[in-house]
C-alpha positions in Angstrom: 0.0 0.0 0.0 1.5 3.4 -1.0 1.1 6.0 1.6 -0.2 9.3 0.2 0.4 11.0 3.5 3.5 10.9 5.8 3.7 10.6 9.6 5.2 14.1 9.6 2.4 15.7 7.6 -0.1 14.1 9.9 1.7 15.7 12.9 1.6 19.0 11.1 -2.2 18.7 10.7 -2.7 17.8 14.3 -0.4 20.8 15.4 -2.4 23.1 13.1 -5.7 22.0 14.5 -4.6 22.4 18.0 -2.9 25.8 17.5 -5.3 27.4 15.0 -8.6 25.7 15.7 -8.1 25.6 19.5 -9.0 21.8 19.6 -7.7 19.9 22.6 -4.6 17.9 21.8 -5.9 14.5 23.0 -9.0 14.8 20.8 -7.1 16.0 17.7 -4.5 13.1 18.2 -7.2 10.6 18.9 -9.2 11.5 15.8 -6.1 11.1 13.5 -5.2 7.8 15.1 -8.7 6.6 14.7 -8.7 7.6 11.1 -5.4 6.2 10.1 -5.7 2.8 12.1 -3.9 1.0 9.2 -0.6 2.7 10.2 1.7 0.2 12.0 2.7 0.5 15.7 6.0 2.3 15.0 4.3 4.9 12.8 1.5 5.6 15.4 4.1 5.9 18.0 6.1 8.4 16.1 3.0 10.4 15.4 2.0 10.4 19.0 5.5 11.2 20.4 6.3 14.1 18.0 2.9 15.6 18.7 2.9 15.5 22.4 6.6 16.2 22.7 6.4 19.4 20.5 3.5 20.7 22.5 5.1 19.6 25.9 8.3 21.6 25.1 6.9 24.3 23.0 8.2 27.3 25.1 11.7 25.8 25.0 11.4 25.0 21.3 10.2 28.6 20.5 13.1 30.0 22.7 15.6 27.9 20.6 14.0 28.9 17.2 14.3 32.7 18.2 18.0 32.3 18.9 18.8 31.1 15.4 15.9 32.7 13.0 15.9 36.3 12.0 12.1 35.9 11.7 10.8 35.4 15.2 8.4 32.4 15.8 5.3 34.6 16.2 5.9 36.3 12.9 6.3 33.1 10.9 3.5 31.6 8.7 1.6 29.1 10.8 2.4 26.2 8.8 6.1 27.0 8.6 6.1 27.7 12.4 4.7 24.3 13.1 6.9 22.5 10.6 10.0 24.0 12.3 8.7 23.4 15.8 8.1 19.6 15.3 11.6 19.5 13.6 13.4 21.1 16.4 11.8 18.7 18.8 13.1 15.7 16.7 16.4 17.3 16.6 16.6 17.8 20.4 14.7 14.9 21.8 14.8 12.0 19.2 18.3 10.6 18.8 17.0 7.8 16.7 16.3 10.2 13.9 19.2 11.5 11.9 19.5 15.3 11.9 19.9 15.4 8.1 16.6 13.3 7.7 14.8 15.8 10.0 16.0 18.8 8.0 15.3 17.2 4.7 11.8 16.0 5.6 10.9 19.4 6.9 11.9 21.1 3.6 9.9 18.5 1.7 6.9 19.1 3.8 7.2 22.9 3.3 7.4 22.4 -0.4 4.4 19.9 -0.4 2.3 22.5 1.5 2.9 25.3 -1.2 5.8 27.1 0.5 8.6 26.3 -1.9 10.0 29.8 -1.8 10.7 29.3 1.9 12.6 26.0 1.6 16.0 27.7 2.0 14.7 29.5 5.1 13.4 26.2 6.7 16.6 24.4 5.8 18.9 27.2 6.9 17.3 27.6 10.4 17.1 24.0 11.0 20.7 23.1 10.1 22.0 26.0 12.1 20.0 24.7 15.1 21.2 21.3 14.6 24.9 22.3 14.6 24.5 24.5 17.7 22.2 22.5 19.8 24.8 21.6 22.4 26.0 25.1 23.0 22.7 26.9 23.5 22.6 29.3 26.5 19.5 29.0 28.5 18.2 31.7 31.1 20.2 31.8 34.3 18.6 30.5 37.6 19.1 34.1 39.0 15.8 34.8 37.1 14.2 31.6 38.4 10.7 32.2 36.8 12.3 32.7 33.3 14.7 29.9 33.7 12.0 27.3 34.8 9.6 28.6 32.2 12.1 27.8 29.2 13.5 24.7 30.9 10.1 23.0 31.4 7.9 24.9 28.9 5.7 26.2 31.6 3.9 29.8 31.3 5.4 32.2 33.7 2.1 33.1 35.3 1.5 29.4 36.5 5.1 29.4 37.9 4.5 32.6 39.8 1.3 31.1 41.4 3.1 27.7 42.5 6.3 29.5 43.7 4.1 31.6 45.9 2.8 28.6 47.6 5.4 25.8 47.4 9.1 25.7 47.7 11.5 25.6 44.7 12.2 21.8 45.1 8.5 20.9 45.1 7.8 23.0 42.0 10.6 21.7 40.1 9.6 18.1 41.1 6.2 18.8 39.7 7.6 20.3 36.4 9.9 17.4 36.0 7.1 14.9 36.6 4.9 16.6 34.0 7.5 15.8 31.3 8.0 12.0 32.3 6.7 9.2 30.2 4.3 7.3 32.5 1.9 4.3 32.0 -1.8 5.0 32.2 -3.7 4.1 35.4 -6.8 1.9 35.0 -9.3 0.8 37.4 -10.5 -2.9 37.5 -14.4 -3.1 37.3 -14.7 -5.5 40.1 -18.4 -6.2 39.2 -17.1 -7.9 36.0 -13.6 -9.3 37.0 -11.1 -9.8 39.7 -7.8 -7.8 39.6 -5.8 -11.1 39.2 -8.1 -12.2 36.4 -7.6 -8.8 34.7 -3.9 -8.8 35.0 -3.8 -12.3 33.5 -6.1 -11.2 30.6 -4.1 -8.2 29.9 -0.9 -10.2 29.9 -2.2 -12.6 27.4 -3.1 -9.5 25.2 0.6 -8.6 25.3 0.0 -5.7 27.8 1.7 -5.1 31.1 -0.4 -4.2 34.2 1.3 -3.5 37.5 -0.4 -2.9 40.9 -0.5 0.6 41.9 0.6 1.3 45.6 -2.4 3.4 46.6 -5.5 1.1 45.8 -5.8 -2.5 45.4 -7.9 -2.4 42.3 -5.8 0.2 40.4 -3.2 -0.9 37.8 -0.6 0.9 35.9 -1.0 -0.3 32.2 1.7 0.0 29.6 3.1 -2.1 26.6 0.0 -1.8 24.5 -0.5 -0.1 21.1 -4.2 0.9 21.0 -6.7 0.8 23.9 -9.7 -0.2 21.6 -7.7 -3.1 20.4 -7.6 -4.8 23.8 -10.4 -7.2 24.3 -10.4 -6.5 28.0 -11.2 -2.9 27.2 -13.9 -3.7 24.9 -15.4 -6.1 27.4 -15.6 -3.4 29.9 -13.3 -5.2 32.4 -11.5 -1.9 33.1 -11.9 2.0 33.1 -9.2 4.3 32.3 -9.0 6.5 35.4 -6.2 8.2 37.4 -5.8 6.9 41.0 -6.5 10.5 42.3 -9.9 10.3 40.7 -10.6 6.8 42.2 -9.9 8.3 45.6 -13.2 10.5 45.2 -15.2 7.2 45.7 -13.0 5.9 48.5 -13.2 9.1 50.3 -17.0 9.5 49.7 -17.4 5.9 51.0 -21.0 5.4 49.7 -23.0 2.8 51.7 -25.1 0.1 49.9 -28.4 1.4 48.7 -27.1 5.0 48.5 -28.4 7.6 46.1 -25.6 9.5 44.4 -25.7 12.5 42.2 -22.6 13.2 40.1 -23.2 16.9 38.8 -20.3 17.1 36.2 -19.7 13.5 35.4 -18.3 13.1 31.8 -16.8 10.8 30.7 -18.3 8.9 33.7 -15.5 7.2 35.5 -16.4 8.3 39.0 -20.1 7.6 38.5 -19.3 4.0 37.3 -16.8 3.6 40.3 -19.5 4.6 42.7 -21.9 2.1 41.0 -19.2 -0.6 41.2 -18.7 0.3 45.0 -22.6 0.0 45.5 -22.4 -3.6 44.1 -25.6 -2.9 42.0 -27.6 -1.5 44.8 -28.8 2.2 45.1 -28.8 4.5 42.3 -26.3 6.8 40.7 -27.3 9.7 38.5 -24.4 11.0 36.1 -25.1 14.4 34.9 -23.5 16.8 32.4 -24.2 19.9 30.4 -24.3 18.7 26.8 -25.6 15.8 24.7 -22.1 15.0 23.6 -20.7 14.7 27.1 -23.7 12.6 28.3 -23.3 10.3 25.2 -19.7 9.7 26.4 -21.0 8.7 29.8 -23.6 6.4 28.3 -21.0 4.7 26.1 -19.0 4.0 29.2 -22.1 2.7 31.1 -22.9 0.3 28.2 -19.3 -0.9 27.8 -18.9 -1.7 31.5 -22.5 -3.0 31.9 -23.3 -1.3 35.2 -27.0 -1.4 35.8 -27.5 1.1 38.7 -26.3 4.3 36.8 -28.2 6.5 34.5 -26.9 9.6 32.6 -28.8 12.6 31.7 -28.3 16.3 30.6 -28.6 18.8 33.1 -26.9 22.2 33.7 -25.3 22.1 37.2 -25.7 25.9 37.7 -29.6 25.3 37.7 -31.4 23.9 40.8 -33.4 20.8 40.1 -36.3 20.9 42.6 -36.9 17.2 42.8 -33.3 16.7 43.9 -33.5 18.9 46.9 -32.3 16.8 50.0 -32.5 13.5 48.0 -28.8 12.6 47.8 -26.8 10.6 50.1 -23.7 11.7 48.2 -23.2 14.6 45.7 -20.0 14.5 43.7 -19.1 17.9 42.5 -15.9 17.4 40.4 -16.1 20.7 38.8 -14.6 22.5 35.8 -11.3 23.8 36.7 -8.0 25.1 35.4 -6.7 21.6 35.0 -3.1 22.5 36.3 -2.7 19.1 37.9 -3.0 17.3 34.6 -0.5 19.1 32.3 1.4 15.9 31.8 -1.6 14.4 30.0 -3.2 17.4 28.5 0.0 19.1 27.3 -1.8 22.1 25.5 -3.9 23.0 28.4 -1.1 25.2 29.9 -1.2 27.3 26.8 -5.0 27.6 26.6 -5.6 28.6 30.3 -4.9 32.0 31.6 -4.8 33.7 35.0 -8.0 35.6 34.1 -9.8 32.4 33.0 -8.8 30.5 36.2 -10.3 33.4 38.2 -13.5 33.2 36.4 -13.6 29.6 37.1 -13.6 30.3 40.9 -16.8 32.1 40.4 -18.4 29.2 38.3 -17.2 26.6 41.0 -18.9 28.6 43.7 -22.1 29.1 41.6 -22.4 25.3 41.2 -21.5 24.6 44.9 -24.3 27.0 45.9 -26.7 24.9 43.8 -25.7 21.3 44.4 -25.2 21.7 48.1 -29.1 21.6 48.2 -29.3 18.1 46.9 -27.5 16.7 49.9 -29.6 15.0 52.6 -29.1 15.8 56.3 -26.2 13.6 57.3 -25.2 13.3 53.6 -21.9 13.9 52.0 -20.7 16.6 49.5 -17.5 15.7 47.7 -15.8 18.8 46.0 -12.9 17.9 43.8 -10.7 19.4 41.0 -7.7 18.3 38.9 -5.8 21.5 39.6 -3.1 22.9 41.8 -4.5 26.3 42.6 -5.5 27.3 46.1 -8.0 29.8 44.9 -10.1 27.0 43.3 -9.3 24.5 46.0 -8.9 25.3 49.8 -10.1 28.9 49.4 -13.2 27.7 47.8 -13.8 25.2 50.6 -13.3 27.8 53.2 -15.8 30.2 51.3 -18.2 27.4 51.2 -18.1 26.6 54.9 -18.7 30.3 55.8 -21.6 30.4 53.4 -23.1 27.0 54.3 -22.5 26.6 58.1 -24.7 23.3 58.0 -21.7 21.6 56.3 -18.5 20.6 58.2 -15.2 19.1 56.9 -15.1 15.4 57.6 -11.8 13.6 58.6 -10.8 11.5 55.5 -7.7 9.9 56.9 -9.4 6.5 57.5 -10.3 6.3 53.8 -6.7 6.7 52.7 -3.9 4.4 52.4 -0.7 4.8 54.7 1.4 6.8 52.1 -1.4 9.5 51.8 -2.5 10.0 55.4 0.2 12.5 56.1 -0.8 14.5 53.0 -3.9 15.5 54.7 -2.7 19.0 55.8 -6.1 20.3 56.6 -8.7 18.1 58.1 -11.0 17.0 55.3 -8.9 18.1 52.5 -6.3 16.4 50.4 -4.0 18.1 47.7 -2.2 15.7 45.6 0.9 16.9 43.7 2.6 15.3 40.7 6.2 14.5 41.5 5.4 14.3 45.2 2.5 11.7 44.9 2.2 8.8 42.5 -0.8 10.4 40.8 -2.1 13.6 38.9 -2.3 16.8 40.7 -5.7 16.6 42.2 -7.7 18.1 45.2 -10.5 16.4 47.3 -12.5 17.8 50.2 -15.2 15.9 51.9 -18.1 18.0 53.5 -20.9 16.5 55.4 -24.3 18.0 56.3 -25.4 18.1 59.8 -28.0 15.4 60.5 -30.4 18.1 61.8 -29.9 20.6 59.0 -33.0 21.6 57.1 -33.2 21.7 53.4 -33.1 25.1 51.9 -36.3 26.0 49.9 -34.8 29.3 48.5 
């Protein structure tokens, strides 16, 4: 079969979609890999690595390009900019690809895309960079924010926020962890299969599944090509879910027969985990804002064959009268800045801004004000985010307790494994940090309503 499109051309298309159309990287990449399933494992791995690597190191890459190009990155034509970016990533981070091949392929791609007049420019910039990569001068640590920003390709506003809260070592551990290649984490669906059976099944499929230290049903999965090629995935034996997200159900500790409302549930991992924990009893209602998101939840419900979950469209900022005082557990895993998952969603750090993160605080408070009404007297509200931002986390919880004194923070240490007990710095709150904990960056607070609390009718 003669290929009409090369891996590098596919990478360029993905980068253009992400940087010009504002598509999320994991969606753009998945769409291309789904469309070109005939590509072999090595080609698919190349596309994934160059796409993700270029995005992950983009601030550093742009810094390098600007040292050697008379035309600065932000003044280049978008196609040329992304061709050069992905080529610089290959030059710096992929020893298996000869420098001459990287330069030649970039020039060919520029010509193919209609920029033949710029072939000399592309070739000159890349060959100059290739010759001088080992002698590049990076910003000095005397300007720590600038130094870390270029070294780890992290926007300066994020670094300033973290350095105001954490010490240098912690911040650098987080930054380094975001750039590490790590296996994905999966949760064994215990209503379908035991952990031992799942490990055996995955091994027979050529994948590697190793026990995670925090939870007995969590596994680190690697050595597979394409998730949907795994029969165990298609059979619904496991759900892709970070262990930090699994801790929501552990900390909520729903009892048999409980009614659970998950107010921002897509793609459904926590809802299905709750249902699994309830062993078919009770009822879990998984809500989200759009038909698209709810369809994602329904697909996962169907694949995992849980029977005590239903998904429906509902705007979490709007009170549903019938739900007042009806839930034993409300899960509010709310829209956030996502600064804890930058290792998985590499482009999020470029899309998010300080202003947007502040706007999200107001949205989070608006949703919390609505969904707290669904909690029964004596019931539980779990507030969680996948960010590392005190404004969205601890400060939101303190605000909530002032506004709604019928709630109190519950002690969560008994629901945690030994390695995590000491990470509960404030009663009822857990902030997980990448590079410090073996998980994403994630925040969880457990709030319980007093048993004699009346349900508001306002």
